[in-house]
A tleap script that builds the chain and sets N, CA, C and O, in Angstrom:
source leaprc.protein.ff14SB
mol = sequence {
  NMET ALA LYS LYS ILE ILE TRP THR HIE GLU
  GLY GLU LYS THR PHE GLU ALA VAL THR ASP
  TYR LEU GLN GLN HIE TRP SER GLU ARG GLU
  ILE ILE ILE PHE PHE LYS ARG VAL ASN ASN
  VAL ALA GLU HIE ILE SER ARG TYR PRO LEU
  SER TYR ARG SER ALA GLY LYS GLU ASP VAL
  ARG GLU ALA LEU ILE THR LYS HIE ASN LEU
  LEU LEU TYR ARG VAL SER GLY ASP THR ILE
  TYR LEU LEU TYR PHE TRP ASP THR ARG LYS
  ASN PRO GLU ARG LYS HIE CLYS
}
set mol.1.N position { 121.833 128.710 110.567 }
set mol.1.CA position { 120.997 127.625 111.056 }
set mol.1.C position { 120.505 126.787 109.881 }
set mol.1.O position { 120.031 127.326 108.880 }
set mol.2.N position { 120.618 125.503 110.005 }
set mol.2.CA position { 120.220 124.596 108.933 }
set mol.2.C position { 118.700 124.541 108.806 }
set mol.2.O position { 117.967 124.557 109.795 }
set mol.3.N position { 118.260 124.475 107.563 }
set mol.3.CA position { 116.834 124.368 107.284 }
set mol.3.C position { 116.431 122.895 107.204 }
set mol.3.O position { 117.256 122.021 106.939 }
set mol.4.N position { 115.163 122.647 107.435 }
set mol.4.CA position { 114.609 121.294 107.388 }
set mol.4.C position { 114.517 120.841 105.925 }
set mol.4.O position { 114.145 121.622 105.049 }
set mol.5.N position { 114.860 119.576 105.672 }
set mol.5.CA position { 114.791 119.002 104.322 }
set mol.5.C position { 113.613 118.048 104.252 }
set mol.5.O position { 113.444 117.183 105.112 }
set mol.6.N position { 112.794 118.216 103.208 }
set mol.6.CA position { 111.670 117.312 102.963 }
set mol.6.C position { 111.770 116.793 101.530 }
set mol.6.O position { 111.894 117.568 100.582 }
set mol.7.N position { 111.714 115.484 101.393 }
set mol.7.CA position { 111.698 114.859 100.070 }
set mol.7.C position { 110.257 114.830 99.569 }
set mol.7.O position { 109.356 114.387 100.281 }
set mol.8.N position { 110.044 115.298 98.354 }
set mol.8.CA position { 108.726 115.181 97.746 }
set mol.8.C position { 108.576 113.761 97.199 }
set mol.8.O position { 109.551 113.020 97.078 }
set mol.9.N position { 107.352 113.404 96.876 }
set mol.9.CA position { 107.115 112.080 96.284 }
set mol.9.C position { 107.918 111.931 94.986 }
set mol.9.O position { 108.539 110.894 94.754 }
set mol.10.N position { 107.903 112.958 94.154 }
set mol.10.CA position { 108.646 112.917 92.889 }
set mol.10.C position { 110.154 112.846 93.144 }
set mol.10.O position { 110.880 112.185 92.401 }
set mol.11.N position { 110.617 113.518 94.178 }
set mol.11.CA position { 112.028 113.454 94.548 }
set mol.11.C position { 112.443 112.042 94.918 }
set mol.11.O position { 113.489 111.563 94.481 }
set mol.12.N position { 111.627 111.376 95.720 }
set mol.12.CA position { 111.909 109.989 96.102 }
set mol.12.C position { 111.861 109.064 94.894 }
set mol.12.O position { 112.705 108.183 94.736 }
set mol.13.N position { 110.869 109.275 94.050 }
set mol.13.CA position { 110.679 108.433 92.865 }
set mol.13.C position { 111.867 108.555 91.895 }
set mol.13.O position { 112.368 107.547 91.397 }
set mol.14.N position { 112.307 109.773 91.634 }
set mol.14.CA position { 113.415 109.954 90.698 }
set mol.14.C position { 114.745 109.525 91.318 }
set mol.14.O position { 115.627 109.052 90.602 }
set mol.15.N position { 114.907 109.681 92.633 }
set mol.15.CA position { 116.097 109.177 93.323 }
set mol.15.C position { 116.164 107.658 93.179 }
set mol.15.O position { 117.222 107.096 92.895 }
set mol.16.N position { 115.038 107.014 93.377 }
set mol.16.CA position { 114.970 105.556 93.237 }
set mol.16.C position { 115.287 105.124 91.803 }
set mol.16.O position { 115.955 104.112 91.594 }
set mol.17.N position { 114.814 105.880 90.829 }
set mol.17.CA position { 115.092 105.548 89.425 }
set mol.17.C position { 116.593 105.626 89.132 }
set mol.17.O position { 117.138 104.775 88.430 }
set mol.18.N position { 117.249 106.643 89.667 }
set mol.18.CA position { 118.702 106.771 89.467 }
set mol.18.C position { 119.425 105.611 90.133 }
set mol.18.O position { 120.314 105.010 89.529 }
set mol.19.N position { 119.059 105.289 91.362 }
set mol.19.CA position { 119.741 104.197 92.065 }
set mol.19.C position { 119.458 102.845 91.405 }
set mol.19.O position { 120.333 101.979 91.373 }
set mol.20.N position { 118.248 102.659 90.879 }
set mol.20.CA position { 117.950 101.420 90.141 }
set mol.20.C position { 118.851 101.296 88.912 }
set mol.20.O position { 119.381 100.223 88.622 }
set mol.21.N position { 119.015 102.407 88.196 }
set mol.21.CA position { 119.888 102.410 87.027 }
set mol.21.C position { 121.320 102.073 87.432 }
set mol.21.O position { 121.980 101.266 86.777 }
set mol.22.N position { 121.794 102.685 88.501 }
set mol.22.CA position { 123.160 102.417 88.967 }
set mol.22.C position { 123.332 100.952 89.356 }
set mol.22.O position { 124.369 100.354 89.070 }
set mol.23.N position { 122.325 100.371 90.003 }
set mol.23.CA position { 122.407 98.964 90.397 }
set mol.23.C position { 122.482 98.035 89.191 }
set mol.23.O position { 123.130 96.989 89.248 }
set mol.24.N position { 121.827 98.411 88.112 }
set mol.24.CA position { 121.819 97.577 86.909 }
set mol.24.C position { 123.083 97.718 86.074 }
set mol.24.O position { 123.511 96.763 85.425 }
set mol.25.N position { 123.686 98.915 86.087 }
set mol.25.CA position { 124.767 99.184 85.142 }
set mol.25.C position { 126.115 99.523 85.768 }
set mol.25.O position { 127.118 99.590 85.058 }
set mol.26.N position { 126.159 99.734 87.055 }
set mol.26.CA position { 127.399 100.138 87.695 }
set mol.26.C position { 127.656 99.274 88.920 }
set mol.26.O position { 126.860 98.396 89.250 }
set mol.27.N position { 128.759 99.527 89.581 }
set mol.27.CA position { 129.134 98.716 90.744 }
set mol.27.C position { 128.585 99.317 92.041 }
set mol.27.O position { 128.063 100.432 92.067 }
set mol.28.N position { 128.722 98.547 93.095 }
set mol.28.CA position { 128.305 98.991 94.427 }
set mol.28.C position { 129.071 100.257 94.829 }
set mol.28.O position { 128.528 101.133 95.502 }
set mol.29.N position { 130.307 100.342 94.419 }
set mol.29.CA position { 131.140 101.517 94.729 }
set mol.29.C position { 130.512 102.800 94.185 }
set mol.29.O position { 130.448 103.802 94.899 }
set mol.30.N position { 130.053 102.786 92.945 }
set mol.30.CA position { 129.440 103.967 92.343 }
set mol.30.C position { 128.140 104.347 93.054 }
set mol.30.O position { 127.827 105.530 93.188 }
set mol.31.N position { 127.396 103.359 93.500 }
set mol.31.CA position { 126.152 103.622 94.232 }
set mol.31.C position { 126.470 104.323 95.553 }
set mol.31.O position { 125.803 105.288 95.925 }
set mol.32.N position { 127.478 103.838 96.248 }
set mol.32.CA position { 127.885 104.449 97.511 }
set mol.32.C position { 128.358 105.878 97.289 }
set mol.32.O position { 128.014 106.773 98.061 }
set mol.33.N position { 129.138 106.098 96.246 }
set mol.33.CA position { 129.613 107.442 95.924 }
set mol.33.C position { 128.428 108.360 95.629 }
set mol.33.O position { 128.397 109.501 96.091 }
set mol.34.N position { 127.462 107.873 94.870 }
set mol.34.CA position { 126.278 108.670 94.549 }
set mol.34.C position { 125.515 109.028 95.829 }
set mol.34.O position { 125.140 110.185 96.016 }
set mol.35.N position { 125.283 108.054 96.708 }
set mol.35.CA position { 124.595 108.318 97.977 }
set mol.35.C position { 125.322 109.386 98.785 }
set mol.35.O position { 124.693 110.295 99.326 }
set mol.36.N position { 126.655 109.274 98.868 }
set mol.36.CA position { 127.436 110.245 99.630 }
set mol.36.C position { 127.313 111.636 99.025 }
set mol.36.O position { 127.190 112.620 99.754 }
set mol.37.N position { 127.346 111.725 97.697 }
set mol.37.CA position { 127.235 113.033 97.045 }
set mol.37.C position { 125.863 113.650 97.300 }
set mol.37.O position { 125.757 114.844 97.581 }
set mol.38.N position { 124.824 112.840 97.202 }
set mol.38.CA position { 123.475 113.351 97.465 }
set mol.38.C position { 123.390 113.834 98.908 }
set mol.38.O position { 122.860 114.913 99.175 }
set mol.39.N position { 123.900 113.052 99.820 }
set mol.39.CA position { 123.889 113.414 101.235 }
set mol.39.C position { 124.656 114.712 101.484 }
set mol.39.O position { 124.168 115.595 102.190 }
set mol.40.N position { 125.852 114.830 100.909 }
set mol.40.CA position { 126.674 116.033 101.088 }
set mol.40.C position { 125.995 117.265 100.495 }
set mol.40.O position { 125.993 118.330 101.112 }
set mol.41.N position { 125.422 117.124 99.303 }
set mol.41.CA position { 124.754 118.255 98.665 }
set mol.41.C position { 123.511 118.653 99.467 }
set mol.41.O position { 123.267 119.844 99.666 }
set mol.42.N position { 122.735 117.693 99.923 }
set mol.42.CA position { 121.540 117.997 100.719 }
set mol.42.C position { 121.930 118.722 102.006 }
set mol.42.O position { 121.253 119.664 102.421 }
set mol.43.N position { 123.007 118.289 102.628 }
set mol.43.CA position { 123.479 118.943 103.849 }
set mol.43.C position { 123.916 120.387 103.540 }
set mol.43.O position { 123.628 121.305 104.308 }
set mol.44.N position { 124.602 120.571 102.428 }
set mol.44.CA position { 125.044 121.916 102.030 }
set mol.44.C position { 123.837 122.802 101.718 }
set mol.44.O position { 123.799 123.967 102.113 }
set mol.45.N position { 122.855 122.249 101.011 }
set mol.45.CA position { 121.631 122.998 100.696 }
set mol.45.C position { 120.932 123.415 101.988 }
set mol.45.O position { 120.431 124.535 102.094 }
set mol.46.N position { 120.902 122.528 102.951 }
set mol.46.CA position { 120.252 122.807 104.226 }
set mol.46.C position { 120.881 124.018 104.924 }
set mol.46.O position { 120.182 124.810 105.556 }
set mol.47.N position { 122.180 124.151 104.805 }
set mol.47.CA position { 122.892 125.252 105.464 }
set mol.47.C position { 122.958 126.516 104.613 }
set mol.47.O position { 122.860 127.631 105.126 }
set mol.48.N position { 123.127 126.325 103.307 }
set mol.48.CA position { 123.300 127.451 102.385 }
set mol.48.C position { 122.356 127.285 101.192 }
set mol.48.O position { 122.814 127.008 100.084 }
set mol.49.N position { 121.070 127.446 101.397 }
set mol.49.CA position { 120.085 127.105 100.365 }
set mol.49.C position { 120.176 127.922 99.076 }
set mol.49.O position { 119.725 127.461 98.027 }
set mol.50.N position { 120.740 129.106 99.134 }
set mol.50.CA position { 120.805 129.938 97.939 }
set mol.50.C position { 122.161 129.860 97.237 }
set mol.50.O position { 122.426 130.637 96.320 }
set mol.51.N position { 123.011 128.943 97.652 }
set mol.51.CA position { 124.350 128.859 97.076 }
set mol.51.C position { 124.379 128.192 95.701 }
set mol.51.O position { 125.373 128.308 94.983 }
set mol.52.N position { 123.325 127.511 95.331 }
set mol.52.CA position { 123.265 126.893 94.007 }
set mol.52.C position { 122.464 127.773 93.066 }
set mol.52.O position { 121.653 128.590 93.502 }
set mol.53.N position { 122.696 127.601 91.782 }
set mol.53.CA position { 122.090 128.489 90.776 }
set mol.53.C position { 120.586 128.278 90.640 }
set mol.53.O position { 120.040 127.224 90.967 }
set mol.54.N position { 119.958 129.310 90.152 }
set mol.54.CA position { 118.523 129.245 89.871 }
set mol.54.C position { 118.303 128.293 88.708 }
set mol.54.O position { 119.131 128.203 87.802 }
set mol.55.N position { 117.190 127.590 88.738 }
set mol.55.CA position { 116.857 126.649 87.665 }
set mol.55.C position { 116.045 127.330 86.572 }
set mol.55.O position { 115.602 126.677 85.627 }
set mol.56.N position { 115.848 128.630 86.696 }
set mol.56.CA position { 115.101 129.363 85.681 }
set mol.56.C position { 113.602 129.397 85.928 }
set mol.56.O position { 112.848 129.970 85.141 }
set mol.57.N position { 113.180 128.792 87.006 }
set mol.57.CA position { 111.775 128.816 87.397 }
set mol.57.C position { 111.713 129.387 88.806 }
set mol.57.O position { 112.573 129.096 89.637 }
set mol.58.N position { 110.719 130.182 89.067 }
set mol.58.CA position { 110.621 130.874 90.347 }
set mol.58.C position { 110.794 129.927 91.540 }
set mol.58.O position { 110.135 128.892 91.635 }
set mol.59.N position { 111.687 130.308 92.433 }
set mol.59.CA position { 111.955 129.588 93.692 }
set mol.59.C position { 112.583 128.211 93.514 }
set mol.59.O position { 112.776 127.510 94.507 }
set mol.60.N position { 112.906 127.796 92.302 }
set mol.60.CA position { 113.519 126.480 92.095 }
set mol.60.C position { 115.000 126.683 91.803 }
set mol.60.O position { 115.385 127.533 90.999 }
set mol.61.N position { 115.818 125.884 92.475 }
set mol.61.CA position { 117.265 125.932 92.287 }
set mol.61.C position { 117.741 124.537 91.923 }
set mol.61.O position { 117.037 123.551 92.141 }
set mol.62.N position { 118.953 124.464 91.362 }
set mol.62.CA position { 119.476 123.166 90.946 }
set mol.62.C position { 120.916 122.986 91.423 }
set mol.62.O position { 121.741 123.895 91.340 }
set mol.63.N position { 121.184 121.789 91.923 }
set mol.63.CA position { 122.511 121.445 92.428 }
set mol.63.C position { 123.026 120.256 91.623 }
set mol.63.O position { 122.332 119.253 91.459 }
set mol.64.N position { 124.241 120.384 91.130 }
set mol.64.CA position { 124.854 119.296 90.369 }
set mol.64.C position { 125.333 118.220 91.332 }
set mol.64.O position { 126.125 118.492 92.234 }
set mol.65.N position { 124.851 116.998 91.137 }
set mol.65.CA position { 125.263 115.861 91.964 }
set mol.65.C position { 126.418 115.138 91.269 }
set mol.65.O position { 127.481 114.935 91.855 }
set mol.66.N position { 126.189 114.755 90.013 }
set mol.66.CA position { 127.216 114.179 89.147 }
set mol.66.C position { 127.076 114.882 87.803 }
set mol.66.O position { 126.176 115.702 87.620 }
set mol.67.N position { 127.952 114.568 86.875 }
set mol.67.CA position { 127.834 115.244 85.582 }
set mol.67.C position { 126.546 114.870 84.854 }
set mol.67.O position { 126.164 115.541 83.895 }
set mol.68.N position { 125.879 113.818 85.292 }
set mol.68.CA position { 124.631 113.389 84.657 }
set mol.68.C position { 123.385 113.612 85.497 }
set mol.68.O position { 122.281 113.316 85.039 }
set mol.69.N position { 123.529 114.127 86.718 }
set mol.69.CA position { 122.380 114.263 87.611 }
set mol.69.C position { 122.341 115.600 88.330 }
set mol.69.O position { 123.295 116.000 88.998 }
set mol.70.N position { 121.214 116.280 88.175 }
set mol.70.CA position { 120.933 117.506 88.916 }
set mol.70.C position { 119.864 117.209 89.951 }
set mol.70.O position { 118.976 116.388 89.720 }
set mol.71.N position { 119.950 117.868 91.075 }
set mol.71.CA position { 118.897 117.814 92.086 }
set mol.71.C position { 118.207 119.167 92.068 }
set mol.71.O position { 118.842 120.193 92.313 }
set mol.72.N position { 116.918 119.175 91.781 }
set mol.72.CA position { 116.147 120.416 91.791 }
set mol.72.C position { 115.407 120.509 93.116 }
set mol.72.O position { 114.836 119.530 93.595 }
set mol.73.N position { 115.427 121.699 93.698 }
set mol.73.CA position { 114.822 121.893 95.007 }
set mol.73.C position { 114.200 123.278 95.107 }
set mol.73.O position { 114.506 124.175 94.322 }
set mol.74.N position { 113.325 123.430 96.086 }
set mol.74.CA position { 112.636 124.703 96.337 }
set mol.74.C position { 112.854 125.096 97.791 }
set mol.74.O position { 112.765 124.265 98.695 }
set mol.75.N position { 113.138 126.370 97.998 }
set mol.75.CA position { 113.288 126.916 99.339 }
set mol.75.C position { 111.982 127.611 99.696 }
set mol.75.O position { 111.498 128.464 98.951 }
set mol.76.N position { 111.416 127.241 100.838 }
set mol.76.CA position { 110.177 127.852 101.293 }
set mol.76.C position { 110.280 128.083 102.802 }
set mol.76.O position { 110.090 127.162 103.596 }
set mol.77.N position { 110.579 129.309 103.178 }
set mol.77.CA position { 110.729 129.618 104.597 }
set mol.77.C position { 111.890 128.866 105.205 }
set mol.77.O position { 113.024 128.979 104.738 }
set mol.78.N position { 111.614 128.095 106.247 }
set mol.78.CA position { 112.648 127.301 106.918 }
set mol.78.C position { 112.729 125.875 106.405 }
set mol.78.O position { 113.324 125.012 107.051 }
set mol.79.N position { 112.129 125.621 105.241 }
set mol.79.CA position { 112.068 124.264 104.704 }
set mol.79.C position { 112.630 124.224 103.285 }
set mol.79.O position { 112.427 125.141 102.490 }
set mol.80.N position { 113.339 123.142 102.990 }
set mol.80.CA position { 113.848 122.866 101.649 }
set mol.80.C position { 113.095 121.643 101.140 }
set mol.80.O position { 113.071 120.603 101.798 }
set mol.81.N position { 112.484 121.771 99.971 }
set mol.81.CA position { 111.783 120.645 99.346 }
set mol.81.C position { 112.647 120.107 98.214 }
set mol.81.O position { 112.927 120.820 97.250 }
set mol.82.N position { 113.071 118.845 98.330 }
set mol.82.CA position { 113.827 118.206 97.265 }
set mol.82.C position { 112.806 117.714 96.245 }
set mol.82.O position { 112.078 116.755 96.497 }
set mol.83.N position { 112.759 118.375 95.096 }
set mol.83.CA position { 111.694 118.163 94.126 }
set mol.83.C position { 111.903 116.931 93.256 }
set mol.83.O position { 111.040 116.056 93.194 }
set mol.84.N position { 113.051 116.862 92.584 }
set mol.84.CA position { 113.321 115.709 91.724 }
set mol.84.C position { 114.744 115.751 91.209 }
set mol.84.O position { 115.414 116.783 91.253 }
set mol.85.N position { 115.195 114.595 90.715 }
set mol.85.CA position { 116.491 114.482 90.070 }
set mol.85.C position { 116.267 114.567 88.571 }
set mol.85.O position { 115.275 114.061 88.046 }
set mol.86.N position { 117.204 115.216 87.889 }
set mol.86.CA position { 117.087 115.405 86.447 }
set mol.86.C position { 118.354 114.888 85.771 }
set mol.86.O position { 119.466 115.235 86.169 }
set mol.87.N position { 118.175 114.056 84.744 }
set mol.87.CA position { 119.288 113.554 83.947 }
set mol.87.C position { 119.713 114.678 83.007 }
set mol.87.O position { 118.915 115.126 82.184 }
set mol.88.N position { 120.937 115.130 83.114 }
set mol.88.CA position { 121.411 116.268 82.334 }
set mol.88.C position { 121.499 115.972 80.838 }
set mol.88.O position { 121.683 116.888 80.036 }
set mol.89.N position { 121.372 114.715 80.461 }
set mol.89.CA position { 121.421 114.362 79.039 }
set mol.89.C position { 120.064 114.524 78.372 }
set mol.89.O position { 119.960 114.413 77.150 }
set mol.90.N position { 119.033 114.783 79.149 }
set mol.90.CA position { 117.687 114.980 78.600 }
set mol.90.C position { 117.510 116.408 78.100 }
set mol.90.O position { 118.314 117.292 78.397 }
set mol.91.N position { 116.455 116.612 77.343 }
set mol.91.CA position { 116.131 117.923 76.799 }
set mol.91.C position { 115.880 118.910 77.945 }
set mol.91.O position { 114.949 118.710 78.725 }
set mol.92.N position { 116.689 119.969 78.064 }
set mol.92.CA position { 116.527 120.900 79.191 }
set mol.92.C position { 115.212 121.662 79.181 }
set mol.92.O position { 114.788 122.160 80.225 }
set mol.93.N position { 114.558 121.767 78.036 }
set mol.93.CA position { 113.283 122.477 77.971 }
set mol.93.C position { 112.181 121.732 78.715 }
set mol.93.O position { 111.179 122.335 79.100 }
set mol.94.N position { 112.355 120.427 78.920 }
set mol.94.CA position { 111.336 119.627 79.598 }
set mol.94.C position { 111.599 119.515 81.100 }
set mol.94.O position { 110.838 118.854 81.806 }
set mol.95.N position { 112.651 120.141 81.594 }
set mol.95.CA position { 113.065 120.002 82.990 }
set mol.95.C position { 111.983 120.414 83.975 }
set mol.95.O position { 111.880 119.822 85.049 }
set mol.96.N position { 111.177 121.409 83.641 }
set mol.96.CA position { 110.187 121.926 84.597 }
set mol.96.C position { 108.777 121.465 84.318 }
set mol.96.O position { 107.826 122.064 84.820 }
set mol.97.N position { 108.616 120.430 83.542 }
set mol.97.CA position { 107.256 119.969 83.222 }
set mol.97.C position { 106.871 118.837 84.111 }
set mol.97.O position { 105.764 118.311 83.997 }
savepdb mol mol.pdb
quit
């Protein structure tokens, strides 16, 4: 049974930042591909929430969207919280701050 997905404020904010960057530097095609990947990964997380690796912090997991973007999320009961997107080129030690 699929779990409910809830976007956190930070999740929405970082998603918007990624899409803004794509709009400035890439084509409409890449934006559509990114949206589809996020949608597909969110759907997969909803059905199989523990299928992605642990992010090293309790209850937080990370799903690779593109080679430059991770989606961090938390599973809590029947709900999945999409926490934020992380640029994989950034310092990994700051990922959970």
